[in-house]
C-alpha positions in Angstrom: -13.5 -12.3 11.2 -12.1 -15.5 12.7 -12.5 -15.7 16.5 -8.8 -16.2 16.8 -8.2 -12.7 15.4 -10.5 -11.2 18.0 -8.9 -13.2 20.7 -5.4 -12.1 19.6 -6.5 -8.5 19.5 -8.0 -8.7 23.0 -4.9 -10.2 24.4 -2.7 -7.5 23.0 -5.0 -4.8 24.3 -4.8 -6.3 27.8 -1.0 -6.7 27.5 -0.5 -3.1 26.4 -2.7 -1.8 29.2 -0.4 -3.3 31.8 2.9 -2.7 30.0 2.3 -0.5 27.0 5.0 0.1 24.7 4.9 4.3 19.4 5.6 2.4 16.4 4.4 4.7 13.7 7.1 6.6 11.9 5.5 10.0 12.2 4.0 9.6 15.7 5.1 12.2 18.3 5.0 11.9 22.1 2.6 14.1 24.1 4.2 17.2 25.6 3.1 16.4 29.1 1.5 13.5 31.0 0.1 12.9 34.4 0.9 9.5 36.0 -1.3 6.7 34.6 -3.3 9.1 32.5 -4.3 9.2 28.8 -3.4 12.2 26.7 -4.5 13.2 23.2 -1.6 14.0 20.9 -2.7 13.2 17.3 -4.2 10.0 18.8 -5.2 8.9 22.3 -1.9 8.0 23.9 -0.8 6.5 27.1 2.7 6.9 28.6 3.9 5.2 31.8 5.1 7.5 34.6 8.8 6.8 33.9 8.4 7.2 30.1 9.6 3.7 29.3 6.3 2.5 27.8 4.1 4.2 25.3 1.0 3.1 23.4 -1.4 5.0 21.1 -4.8 4.1 19.7 -4.7 4.9 15.9 -7.3 4.8 13.2 -8.3 5.9 9.8 -11.5 6.2 7.7 -11.6 6.6 3.9 -15.1 7.3 2.3 -15.2 6.9 -1.5 -18.1 7.9 -3.9 -18.2 8.4 -7.6 -19.3 7.2 -11.0 -17.8 4.6 -13.4 -18.5 4.1 -17.1 -17.1 1.7 -19.7 -17.5 1.7 -23.5 -19.2 -1.7 -23.5 -21.7 -0.6 -20.9 -20.9 -3.7 -18.9 -20.2 -2.0 -15.5 -21.8 1.5 -15.6 -23.1 3.1 -12.5 -22.7 5.2 -9.4 -21.1 3.6 -6.3 -19.8 4.3 -2.8 -18.0 2.4 -0.1 -16.0 2.7 3.0 -12.6 2.0 1.4 -10.8 1.7 4.7 -12.0 1.7 8.3 -9.1 0.8 10.5 -8.4 0.8 14.3 -5.0 -0.2 15.7 -2.5 0.0 18.5 1.1 1.2 18.0 3.5 0.9 20.9 7.1 1.2 22.1 9.2 0.0 24.9 12.0 2.5 24.9 14.7 0.8 27.0 14.9 -2.2 24.6 13.9 -0.3 21.4 11.0 -2.7 21.0 8.1 -1.5 18.8 4.8 -3.2 17.9 1.7 -2.6 15.9 -1.6 -4.3 15.4 -4.3 -3.0 13.1 -7.7 -4.3 12.0 -9.8 -3.1 9.0 -13.5 -3.2 9.4 -14.5 -1.9 6.0 -16.6 -4.2 3.8 -18.3 -7.4 4.8 -15.1 -9.3 5.7 -13.0 -7.5 8.4 -9.4 -8.7 8.6 -6.1 -8.1 10.3 -3.6 -5.8 8.4 -0.3 -5.0 10.1 0.4 -7.2 13.2 4.1 -7.3 14.1 6.8 -6.8 16.8 10.2 -5.4 15.9 13.5 -4.6 17.5 14.4 -1.2 16.1 18.2 -0.6 16.0 20.7 -0.1 13.3 19.8 -3.6 12.4 16.0 -4.1 12.5 14.4 -7.4 13.2 10.7 -7.9 12.6 8.2 -10.7 13.0 4.5 -11.0 12.3 2.4 -9.8 9.4 3.6 -6.9 7.3 4.2 -5.8 3.7 6.9 -7.6 1.8 9.9 -5.3 1.1 9.0 -4.4 -2.5 8.3 -1.2 -4.3 8.4 2.5 -3.2 4.7 2.9 -3.4 3.9 -0.4 -1.8 6.1 0.6 1.2 4.5 4.1 1.4 1.3 4.2 3.5 -1.9 4.9 1.6 -2.3 7.9 4.0 0.7 9.5 2.2 0.3 8.4 -1.5 -0.6 11.0 -4.1 -3.5 9.1 -5.6 -6.4 7.2 -4.1 -5.1 3.8 -5.3 -1.6 2.4 -5.8 -0.1 1.5 -9.1 -1.9 -1.3 -10.8 1.1 -3.7 -10.9 1.0 -3.8 -7.1 -2.4 -5.4 -7.1 -1.7 -7.6 -10.2 1.5 -9.0 -8.9 0.2 -9.6 -5.4 2.5 -7.3 -3.5 0.8 -7.4 -0.1 1.1 -8.2 3.6 2.4 -11.7 4.5 3.3 -13.5 7.7 7.0 -14.0 8.2 10.2 -12.5 9.5 12.4 -9.8 8.3 15.9 -8.2 8.8 17.0 -4.8 7.7 19.7 -2.2 7.9 18.5 1.4 7.9 21.2 4.1 7.8 21.0 7.8 7.2 20.2 7.5 3.4 20.6 3.8 2.7 18.3 0.8 3.4 18.5 -2.9 2.7 15.8 -5.3 3.8 15.1 -9.0 3.4 12.2 -11.2 4.5 10.8 -14.8 4.3 7.1 -15.3 4.3 4.3 -17.9 4.5 0.9 -16.7 3.6 -1.1 -14.2 5.7 -3.4 -14.5 8.7 -6.4 -15.1 6.6 -5.1 -18.2 4.8 -5.2 -21.8 6.0 -2.1 -23.9 6.2 -3.1 -25.5 2.8 -3.0 -22.1 1.1 0.0 -20.3 2.3 2.8 -20.9 -0.2 6.3 -19.5 0.3 7.8 -16.1 -0.6 11.2 -14.5 -0.2 11.7 -10.8 -0.9 14.4 -8.1 -0.7 14.8 -4.4 -1.3 17.7 -1.9 -1.6 17.3 1.9 -1.5 19.5 5.0 -1.6 18.2 8.5 -0.9 20.9 11.2 -1.4 20.3 14.9 -1.4 21.9 16.9 -4.2 21.5 20.6 -3.4 17.8 21.4 -3.0 16.8 18.1 -4.6 16.0 14.9 -2.6 16.5 11.8 -4.7 15.4 8.2 -4.3 16.8 5.2 -6.1 15.9 1.6 -5.4 15.2 -1.9 -6.5 13.5 -5.0 -5.2 13.0 -8.7 -6.0 10.6 -11.4 -4.8 10.3 -15.1 -5.4 7.1 -16.9 -4.5 5.9 -20.5 -5.0 2.7 -22.4 -4.3 3.2 -25.7 -2.5 1.8 -28.8 -4.1 -2.0 -28.9 -4.2 -2.4 -25.2 -3.4 -4.5 -22.7 -5.4 -2.4 -21.5 -8.4 -1.4 -17.8 -8.9 -3.7 -15.4 -10.7 -2.8 -12.0 -12.1 -5.5 -9.3 -12.3 -6.3 -5.7 -11.5 -9.1 -3.2 -11.3 -9.2 0.1 -13.2 -7.8 3.0 -11.2 -10.4 2.7 -8.4 -11.4 0.0 -6.0 -15.0 0.6 -7.0 -14.5 -0.7 -10.6 -14.4 -4.3 -12.0 -11.3 -6.0 -13.0 -11.0 -5.5 -16.8 -7.6 -7.4 -17.0 -7.3 -10.9 -15.7 -5.3 -14.0 -16.6 -7.3 -16.4 -14.5 -5.4 -18.9 -12.4 -2.3 -19.9 -14.3 0.9 -19.9 -12.2 2.7 -22.2 -9.8 5.6 -19.8 -9.0 6.9 -16.4 -10.2 9.8 -14.1 -9.9 9.3 -10.3 -9.4 11.8 -7.6 -10.3 11.3 -3.9 -9.8 13.2 -0.7 -10.1 12.1 2.6 -8.6 13.1 6.3 -8.5 11.8 9.6 -7.3 12.9 13.3 -7.0 11.5 16.0 -4.8 12.4 19.7 -5.5 10.5 22.1 -3.4 6.7 21.7 -4.1 7.4 19.5 -7.2 7.8 15.7 -7.0 8.5 13.1 -9.7 8.0 9.4 -9.0 8.1 6.3 -11.1 8.6 2.5 -11.1 8.7 -0.4 -13.5 8.4 -4.1 -12.8 8.4 -7.5 -14.3 6.9 -10.8 -13.2 8.3 -14.0 -14.8 5.7 -16.7 -14.4 6.2 -20.5 -14.3 2.9 -21.9 -15.4 1.1 -24.6 -13.5 0.8 -28.0 -15.3 -2.9 -27.4 -16.0 -2.4 -24.0 -17.7 -3.1 -24.0 -21.4 -0.2 -21.9 -22.5 2.7 -23.9 -23.9 5.4 -21.4 -22.7 6.0 -19.3 -19.6 4.9 -15.6 -20.0 6.5 -12.5 -18.6 4.1 -9.7 -17.5 5.1 -6.1 -16.8 3.8 -2.9 -15.2 4.8 0.5 -14.1 3.9 4.2 -13.7 5.2 7.7 -13.9 3.7 10.6 -11.9 4.2 14.3 -11.4 2.8 16.4 -8.6 2.9 20.0 -7.5 1.8 21.7 -4.3 0.3 25.0 -5.4 0.5 26.3 -1.8 4.2 25.6 -1.4 4.3 22.4 0.7 6.7 19.6 -0.1 6.4 15.9 -0.1 8.3 14.5 2.8 10.7 11.7 2.2 12.5 9.5 4.8 15.9 8.4 3.4 16.4 6.0 6.4 13.1 4.2 5.6 13.2 4.5 1.8 9.6 5.8 1.5 7.4 8.9 1.6 6.0 10.3 4.9 3.3 12.7 6.0 3.0 16.1 4.3 3.2 19.0 6.8 0.5 21.6 5.9 1.8 25.1 6.3 -1.5 26.8 6.9 -4.2 24.3 8.0 -7.8 25.2 7.8 -8.2 24.8 11.5 -5.8 27.8 11.9 -7.6 30.0 9.4 -5.5 29.0 6.4 -6.4 27.5 3.0 -4.8 24.1 3.7 -2.5 22.5 1.1 -3.6 22.2 -2.5 -1.9 19.6 -4.7 -2.3 18.8 -8.4 -1.0 15.5 -9.9 -0.9 13.5 -13.1 -0.1 9.8 -13.5 0.4 7.4 -16.4 0.0 3.8 -15.4 0.7 0.8 -17.6 0.0 -2.9 -17.0 0.5 -5.7 -19.5 -0.8 -9.1 -18.6 -0.7 -10.5 -22.2 2.3 -12.5 -23.3 2.9 -15.7 -25.2 -0.6 -17.4 -25.4 -1.9 -15.8 -22.2 -4.3 -12.9 -23.0 -5.0 -11.3 -19.6 -5.1 -7.9 -21.3 -3.1 -4.6 -21.5 -4.4 -1.6 -19.5 -3.1 1.9 -19.9 -4.5 4.5 -17.5 -4.2 8.2 -17.1 -5.2 9.9 -13.9 -5.7 13.5 -12.9 -5.8 14.2 -9.2 -6.5 17.1 -6.9 -5.8 16.8 -3.2 -7.0 19.3 -0.6 -5.1 18.7 2.7 -7.4 20.4 5.2 -4.9 19.6 8.0 -2.0 17.2 8.3 -4.4 14.4 8.9 -7.5 15.2 6.9 -7.8 15.5 3.1 -10.3 15.5 0.3 -9.1 13.7 -2.9 -10.6 13.9 -6.3 -9.3 11.5 -9.0 -10.5 11.4 -12.6 -9.1 8.4 -14.6 -9.5 6.9 -18.0 -8.2 3.5 -19.0 -7.8 1.8 -22.4 -8.1 -2.0 -22.4 -6.7 -4.1 -25.2 -6.0 -7.8 -25.9 -8.1 -8.8 -22.9 -9.6 -12.0 -24.4 -9.2 -14.3 -21.5 -12.5 -16.3 -21.1 -13.0 -14.8 -17.6 -13.2 -11.3 -19.3 -15.8 -12.1 -22.0 -18.7 -10.5 -20.1 -16.8 -7.3 -19.5 -14.8 -6.7 -22.7 -16.6 -8.7 -25.3 -15.0 -11.0 -27.9 -12.8 -8.2 -29.2 -11.0 -7.9 -25.8 -11.2 -4.1 -26.0 -12.8 -1.6 -23.7 -12.5 1.9 -22.2 -13.2 2.8 -18.6 -13.7 6.3 -17.1 -14.1 7.0 -13.4 -14.6 10.1 -11.3 -14.1 9.3 -7.6 -14.1 11.6 -4.5 -12.6 10.5 -1.2 -12.9 12.0 2.3 -10.0 10.8 4.4 -9.5 11.3 8.1 -6.9 9.6 10.4 -5.7 9.8 14.0 
């Protein structure tokens, strides 16, 4: 990690020790504190004697292990990894409604900064720093609360990710509108940042016992002159797999459009999205006309033990499931079954990045509110993936099939 990141992290730790300030949606304050003491309430938390300042040390660890096989025998094998290993600080200064968050991920060989922002949280929210662009229901929902181990494939392929910038939003009881302008992320140099503008609108009404979610988002991004051009690719439905669909670097700018919807009725939840990316090709790209790529998913889940997916209408995203009878209290925990169909098409005009259709079966055992075991079995069908960068994986016919069985142990605080 760049020394500047460590320095920034150290400065923030020092600042919050003297004037700490809880930024996480589902964080709760400790029931009692002694002056200048640290309490444990879901996470190690400090609160000033007068209650104005509060800061918590948060973290998460995801451990993945499993087996992947493909029809062409190009990427068979067992594998394991620390998918995420994060530590962060979330804080709040209550008199001014100021919140902040900084989080570093130490998984893999290249640790980096994830969320790192300060915001004023009122009816109108102002935020500055690094955070996710306001796009997609699943992209806005924390991976701690998603139904499957990995997000939909269009999110990776179309580059919906954290960026450095500023945002403004209005969050009412069941309505949100957010907009942001961005320039790269903390890991890119000034010659690589590019420009992006994004906006999202959501509406979350309740009709009788059914909680609904409707929304849509857009994003425009452009590479500045001389910068690396845009590439569209995605792994099969696990981070342990190779990328079997890949356009190579082809675009200088693109426009993203997405629609989203969900419904929660007791223990049953339905969720889906569809999106398009219209790409303006770079002058060096071989294709004579600009392609449009697409992707989306539809998923159905059911809590066998009667729990319900929690949805926040004022945030336009899903939140933490509350386990009725956790194992730590002698209960069975929460058991969830789920199915997803995921589609990603990166072939259009004379660009042959491939079409990938994936089905996923999932079982989640929520041991407590903050620990769960996830099992995902997925099978993907690859077609028209004849881009030269895919020859070693898919062969000259551009076809393949990928199966994966992955188990995840997840714990957070």
